[in-house]
Backbone atoms as SQL, in Angstrom:
CREATE TABLE atoms (id INTEGER PRIMARY KEY, chain TEXT, resi INTEGER, resn TEXT, atom TEXT, x REAL, y REAL, z REAL);
INSERT INTO atoms VALUES
  (1, 'A', 1, 'MET', 'N', -14.171, 21.381, 40.182),
  (2, 'A', 1, 'MET', 'CA', -13.394, 20.178, 40.063),
  (3, 'A', 1, 'MET', 'C', -12.119, 20.332, 40.891),
  (4, 'A', 2, 'SER', 'N', -11.723, 19.331, 41.556),
  (5, 'A', 2, 'SER', 'CA', -10.505, 19.391, 42.350),
  (6, 'A', 2, 'SER', 'C', -9.294, 19.284, 41.435),
  (7, 'A', 3, 'ASN', 'N', -8.146, 19.673, 41.945),
  (8, 'A', 3, 'ASN', 'CA', -6.914, 19.593, 41.160),
  (9, 'A', 3, 'ASN', 'C', -6.638, 18.183, 40.678),
  (10, 'A', 4, 'ASN', 'N', -6.865, 17.216, 41.563),
  (11, 'A', 4, 'ASN', 'CA', -6.626, 15.813, 41.215),
  (12, 'A', 4, 'ASN', 'C', -7.559, 15.382, 40.081),
  (13, 'A', 5, 'SER', 'N', -8.804, 15.777, 40.159),
  (14, 'A', 5, 'SER', 'CA', -9.784, 15.419, 39.141),
  (15, 'A', 5, 'SER', 'C', -9.441, 16.097, 37.813),
  (16, 'A', 6, 'GLN', 'N', -9.035, 17.365, 37.885),
  (17, 'A', 6, 'GLN', 'CA', -8.645, 18.081, 36.672),
  (18, 'A', 6, 'GLN', 'C', -7.415, 17.432, 36.032),
  (19, 'A', 7, 'SER', 'N', -6.485, 17.053, 36.846),
  (20, 'A', 7, 'SER', 'CA', -5.267, 16.416, 36.358),
  (21, 'A', 7, 'SER', 'C', -5.584, 15.088, 35.680),
  (22, 'A', 8, 'MET', 'N', -6.464, 14.296, 36.287),
  (23, 'A', 8, 'MET', 'CA', -6.854, 13.010, 35.693),
  (24, 'A', 8, 'MET', 'C', -7.568, 13.232, 34.373),
  (25, 'A', 9, 'SER', 'N', -8.423, 14.236, 34.325),
  (26, 'A', 9, 'SER', 'CA', -9.151, 14.545, 33.092),
  (27, 'A', 9, 'SER', 'C', -8.179, 14.986, 32.002),
  (28, 'A', 10, 'PHE', 'N', -7.224, 15.839, 32.364),
  (29, 'A', 10, 'PHE', 'CA', -6.219, 16.295, 31.413),
  (30, 'A', 10, 'PHE', 'C', -5.405, 15.122, 30.880),
  (31, 'A', 11, 'ASN', 'N', -4.960, 14.252, 31.788),
  (32, 'A', 11, 'ASN', 'CA', -4.169, 13.089, 31.380),
  (33, 'A', 11, 'ASN', 'C', -4.964, 12.158, 30.474),
  (34, 'A', 12, 'ALA', 'N', -6.243, 11.999, 30.765),
  (35, 'A', 12, 'ALA', 'CA', -7.093, 11.153, 29.919),
  (36, 'A', 12, 'ALA', 'C', -7.216, 11.765, 28.528),
  (37, 'A', 13, 'GLY', 'N', -7.345, 13.075, 28.460),
  (38, 'A', 13, 'GLY', 'CA', -7.418, 13.757, 27.171),
  (39, 'A', 13, 'GLY', 'C', -6.133, 13.618, 26.381),
  (40, 'A', 14, 'GLN', 'N', -5.017, 13.718, 27.074),
  (41, 'A', 14, 'GLN', 'CA', -3.724, 13.543, 26.412),
  (42, 'A', 14, 'GLN', 'C', -3.575, 12.119, 25.874),
  (43, 'A', 15, 'ALA', 'N', -3.953, 11.150, 26.671),
  (44, 'A', 15, 'ALA', 'CA', -3.849, 9.745, 26.259),
  (45, 'A', 15, 'ALA', 'C', -4.734, 9.485, 25.039),
  (46, 'A', 16, 'LYS', 'N', -5.926, 10.057, 25.050),
  (47, 'A', 16, 'LYS', 'CA', -6.836, 9.883, 23.912),
  (48, 'A', 16, 'LYS', 'C', -6.227, 10.488, 22.646),
  (49, 'A', 17, 'GLY', 'N', -5.663, 11.684, 22.771),
  (50, 'A', 17, 'GLY', 'CA', -5.039, 12.334, 21.626),
  (51, 'A', 17, 'GLY', 'C', -3.863, 11.540, 21.088),
  (52, 'A', 18, 'GLN', 'N', -3.048, 11.011, 21.983),
  (53, 'A', 18, 'GLN', 'CA', -1.898, 10.210, 21.556),
  (54, 'A', 18, 'GLN', 'C', -2.348, 8.923, 20.881),
  (55, 'A', 19, 'THR', 'N', -3.388, 8.320, 21.399),
  (56, 'A', 19, 'THR', 'CA', -3.921, 7.087, 20.799),
  (57, 'A', 19, 'THR', 'C', -4.463, 7.362, 19.409),
  (58, 'A', 20, 'GLN', 'N', -5.174, 8.482, 19.256),
  (59, 'A', 20, 'GLN', 'CA', -5.708, 8.838, 17.938),
  (60, 'A', 20, 'GLN', 'C', -4.574, 9.105, 16.944),
  (61, 'A', 21, 'GLU', 'N', -3.531, 9.764, 17.398),
  (62, 'A', 21, 'GLU', 'CA', -2.376, 10.055, 16.536),
  (63, 'A', 21, 'GLU', 'C', -1.695, 8.768, 16.099),
  (64, 'A', 22, 'LYS', 'N', -1.509, 7.837, 17.039),
  (65, 'A', 22, 'LYS', 'CA', -0.884, 6.560, 16.703),
  (66, 'A', 22, 'LYS', 'C', -1.743, 5.775, 15.716),
  (67, 'A', 23, 'ALA', 'N', -3.050, 5.791, 15.934),
  (68, 'A', 23, 'ALA', 'CA', -3.957, 5.081, 15.023),
  (69, 'A', 23, 'ALA', 'C', -3.891, 5.693, 13.627),
  (70, 'A', 24, 'SER', 'N', -3.844, 7.010, 13.573),
  (71, 'A', 24, 'SER', 'CA', -3.742, 7.700, 12.291),
  (72, 'A', 24, 'SER', 'C', -2.444, 7.327, 11.569),
  (73, 'A', 25, 'ASN', 'N', -1.344, 7.294, 12.324),
  (74, 'A', 25, 'ASN', 'CA', -0.055, 6.918, 11.733),
  (75, 'A', 25, 'ASN', 'C', -0.078, 5.487, 11.213),
  (76, 'A', 26, 'LEU', 'N', -0.690, 4.589, 11.963),
  (77, 'A', 26, 'LEU', 'CA', -0.787, 3.191, 11.519),
  (78, 'A', 26, 'LEU', 'C', -1.622, 3.077, 10.251),
  (79, 'A', 27, 'MET', 'N', -2.702, 3.844, 10.185),
  (80, 'A', 27, 'MET', 'CA', -3.543, 3.819, 8.984),
  (81, 'A', 27, 'MET', 'C', -2.781, 4.351, 7.770),
  (82, 'A', 28, 'ASP', 'N', -1.988, 5.407, 7.980),
  (83, 'A', 28, 'ASP', 'CA', -1.171, 5.947, 6.889),
  (84, 'A', 28, 'ASP', 'C', -0.160, 4.913, 6.401),
  (85, 'A', 29, 'LYS', 'N', 0.487, 4.233, 7.348),
  (86, 'A', 29, 'LYS', 'CA', 1.469, 3.215, 6.979),
  (87, 'A', 29, 'LYS', 'C', 0.805, 2.072, 6.212),
  (88, 'A', 30, 'ALA', 'N', -0.371, 1.650, 6.665),
  (89, 'A', 30, 'ALA', 'CA', -1.091, 0.568, 5.985),
  (90, 'A', 30, 'ALA', 'C', -1.492, 0.994, 4.575),
  (91, 'A', 31, 'SER', 'N', -1.942, 2.229, 4.443),
  (92, 'A', 31, 'SER', 'CA', -2.327, 2.754, 3.130),
  (93, 'A', 31, 'SER', 'C', -1.120, 2.798, 2.194),
  (94, 'A', 32, 'ASN', 'N', 0.013, 3.256, 2.708),
  (95, 'A', 32, 'ASN', 'CA', 1.228, 3.316, 1.899),
  (96, 'A', 32, 'ASN', 'C', 1.679, 1.920, 1.474),
  (97, 'A', 33, 'ALA', 'N', 1.580, 0.962, 2.382),
  (98, 'A', 33, 'ALA', 'CA', 1.972, -0.417, 2.058),
  (99, 'A', 33, 'ALA', 'C', 1.050, -0.994, 0.991),
  (100, 'A', 34, 'ALA', 'N', -0.238, -0.717, 1.092),
  (101, 'A', 34, 'ALA', 'CA', -1.195, -1.219, 0.094),
  (102, 'A', 34, 'ALA', 'C', -0.917, -0.591, -1.265),
  (103, 'A', 35, 'HIS', 'N', -0.623, 0.702, -1.276),
  (104, 'A', 35, 'HIS', 'CA', -0.328, 1.394, -2.534),
  (105, 'A', 35, 'HIS', 'C', 0.934, 0.826, -3.178),
  (106, 'A', 36, 'SER', 'N', 1.943, 0.583, -2.356),
  (107, 'A', 36, 'SER', 'CA', 3.195, 0.026, -2.850),
  (108, 'A', 36, 'SER', 'C', 2.979, -1.375, -3.425),
  (109, 'A', 37, 'ALA', 'N', 2.186, -2.176, -2.738),
  (110, 'A', 37, 'ALA', 'CA', 1.891, -3.530, -3.220),
  (111, 'A', 37, 'ALA', 'C', 1.146, -3.475, -4.548),
  (112, 'A', 38, 'LYS', 'N', 0.212, -2.552, -4.665),
  (113, 'A', 38, 'LYS', 'CA', -0.549, -2.396, -5.911),
  (114, 'A', 38, 'LYS', 'C', 0.387, -2.041, -7.066),
  (115, 'A', 39, 'GLU', 'N', 1.311, -1.107, -6.817),
  (116, 'A', 39, 'GLU', 'CA', 2.259, -0.715, -7.856),
  (117, 'A', 39, 'GLU', 'C', 3.155, -1.876, -8.258),
  (118, 'A', 40, 'SER', 'N', 3.590, -2.652, -7.284),
  (119, 'A', 40, 'SER', 'CA', 4.442, -3.804, -7.576),
  (120, 'A', 40, 'SER', 'C', 3.704, -4.827, -8.428),
  (121, 'A', 41, 'LEU', 'N', 2.455, -5.059, -8.089),
  (122, 'A', 41, 'LEU', 'CA', 1.662, -6.011, -8.875),
  (123, 'A', 41, 'LEU', 'C', 1.444, -5.511, -10.296),
  (124, 'A', 42, 'GLN', 'N', 1.189, -4.212, -10.434),
  (125, 'A', 42, 'GLN', 'CA', 0.991, -3.657, -11.769),
  (126, 'A', 42, 'GLN', 'C', 2.265, -3.773, -12.601),
  (127, 'A', 43, 'GLU', 'N', 3.421, -3.505, -11.982),
  (128, 'A', 43, 'GLU', 'CA', 4.688, -3.649, -12.686),
  (129, 'A', 43, 'GLU', 'C', 4.907, -5.098, -13.115),
  (130, 'A', 44, 'GLY', 'N', 4.646, -6.014, -12.199),
  (131, 'A', 44, 'GLY', 'CA', 4.800, -7.431, -12.508),
  (132, 'A', 44, 'GLY', 'C', 3.881, -7.854, -13.633),
  (133, 'A', 45, 'GLY', 'N', 2.661, -7.338, -13.620),
  (134, 'A', 45, 'GLY', 'CA', 1.711, -7.654, -14.691),
  (135, 'A', 45, 'GLY', 'C', 2.174, -7.126, -16.032),
  (136, 'A', 46, 'GLN', 'N', 2.722, -5.918, -16.044),
  (137, 'A', 46, 'GLN', 'CA', 3.233, -5.342, -17.294),
  (138, 'A', 46, 'GLN', 'C', 4.406, -6.161, -17.829),
  (139, 'A', 47, 'GLN', 'N', 5.302, -6.571, -16.936),
  (140, 'A', 47, 'GLN', 'CA', 6.446, -7.372, -17.359),
  (141, 'A', 47, 'GLN', 'C', 5.992, -8.709, -17.920),
  (142, 'A', 48, 'LEU', 'N', 5.019, -9.313, -17.272),
  (143, 'A', 48, 'LEU', 'CA', 4.493, -10.594, -17.740),
  (144, 'A', 48, 'LEU', 'C', 3.836, -10.438, -19.100),
  (145, 'A', 49, 'LYS', 'N', 3.083, -9.361, -19.270),
  (146, 'A', 49, 'LYS', 'CA', 2.419, -9.092, -20.551),
  (147, 'A', 49, 'LYS', 'C', 3.453, -8.918, -21.669),
  (148, 'A', 50, 'GLN', 'N', 4.524, -8.188, -21.379),
  (149, 'A', 50, 'GLN', 'CA', 5.571, -7.975, -22.377),
  (150, 'A', 50, 'GLN', 'C', 6.268, -9.285, -22.751),
  (151, 'A', 51, 'LYS', 'N', 6.513, -10.118, -21.754),
  (152, 'A', 51, 'LYS', 'CA', 7.147, -11.410, -22.021),
  (153, 'A', 51, 'LYS', 'C', 6.236, -12.292, -22.877),
  (154, 'A', 52, 'ALA', 'N', 4.951, -12.267, -22.574),
  (155, 'A', 52, 'ALA', 'CA', 4.001, -13.075, -23.346),
  (156, 'A', 52, 'ALA', 'C', 3.924, -12.579, -24.784),
  (157, 'A', 53, 'GLN', 'N', 3.938, -11.271, -24.957),
  (158, 'A', 53, 'GLN', 'CA', 3.906, -10.722, -26.311),
  (159, 'A', 53, 'GLN', 'C', 5.169, -11.097, -27.074),
  (160, 'A', 54, 'GLY', 'N', 6.307, -11.048, -26.389),
  (161, 'A', 54, 'GLY', 'CA', 7.569, -11.433, -27.018),
  (162, 'A', 54, 'GLY', 'C', 7.564, -12.898, -27.416),
  (163, 'A', 55, 'ALA', 'N', 7.047, -13.731, -26.539),
  (164, 'A', 55, 'ALA', 'CA', 6.978, -15.159, -26.840),
  (165, 'A', 55, 'ALA', 'C', 6.040, -15.416, -28.012),
  (166, 'A', 56, 'SER', 'N', 4.941, -14.693, -28.053),
  (167, 'A', 56, 'SER', 'CA', 3.985, -14.842, -29.146),
  (168, 'A', 56, 'SER', 'C', 4.624, -14.458, -30.475),
  (169, 'A', 57, 'GLU', 'N', 5.365, -13.362, -30.474),
  (170, 'A', 57, 'GLU', 'CA', 6.038, -12.932, -31.701),
  (171, 'A', 57, 'GLU', 'C', 7.102, -13.949, -32.128),
  (172, 'A', 58, 'ALA', 'N', 7.818, -14.514, -31.166),
  (173, 'A', 58, 'ALA', 'CA', 8.840, -15.517, -31.471),
  (174, 'A', 58, 'ALA', 'C', 8.214, -16.746, -32.097),
  (175, 'A', 59, 'ILE', 'N', 7.074, -17.162, -31.575),
  (176, 'A', 59, 'ILE', 'CA', 6.382, -18.330, -32.127),
  (177, 'A', 59, 'ILE', 'C', 5.887, -18.034, -33.547),
  (178, 'A', 60, 'LYS', 'N', 5.342, -16.829, -33.728),
  (179, 'A', 60, 'LYS', 'CA', 4.877, -16.446, -35.072),
  (180, 'A', 60, 'LYS', 'C', 6.033, -16.438, -36.058),
  (181, 'A', 61, 'ASP', 'N', 7.192, -15.929, -35.639),
  (182, 'A', 61, 'ASP', 'CA', 8.369, -15.912, -36.509),
  (183, 'A', 61, 'ASP', 'C', 8.826, -17.327, -36.849),
  (184, 'A', 62, 'LYS', 'N', 8.851, -18.206, -35.842),
  (185, 'A', 62, 'LYS', 'CA', 9.315, -19.577, -36.059),
  (186, 'A', 62, 'LYS', 'C', 8.368, -20.369, -36.978),
  (187, 'A', 63, 'THR', 'N', 7.080, -20.070, -36.846),
  (188, 'A', 63, 'THR', 'CA', 6.104, -20.834, -37.650),
  (189, 'A', 63, 'THR', 'C', 5.814, -20.176, -38.992),
  (190, 'A', 64, 'GLY', 'N', 6.367, -18.985, -39.200),
  (191, 'A', 64, 'GLY', 'CA', 6.154, -18.302, -40.472),
  (192, 'A', 64, 'GLY', 'C', 4.844, -17.551, -40.557),
  (193, 'A', 65, 'ILE', 'N', 4.148, -17.379, -39.478),
  (194, 'A', 65, 'ILE', 'CA', 2.866, -16.675, -39.492),
  (195, 'A', 65, 'ILE', 'C', 3.058, -15.191, -39.813),
  (196, 'A', 66, 'ASN', 'N', 4.173, -14.616, -39.420),
  (197, 'A', 66, 'ASN', 'CA', 4.417, -13.192, -39.665),
  (198, 'A', 66, 'ASN', 'C', 4.849, -12.899, -41.105),
  (199, 'A', 67, 'ASN', 'N', 5.112, -13.929, -41.894),
  (200, 'A', 67, 'ASN', 'CA', 5.596, -13.706, -43.258),
  (201, 'A', 67, 'ASN', 'C', 4.493, -13.483, -44.222);
């Protein structure tokens, strides 16, 4: 292989490696964002559940069902 051909092959290999690294980083970021969104939704669901339970207890107290 000539020097020019070897150099082009080396550069192509470097570009491929850099592209794979960037793709991997993007996938990690997407995974982290999805995980964060899932946690936020779970927190929101727990808060909503607690509010609903509180409202239910308040209604039971007002109507005398808990007595």
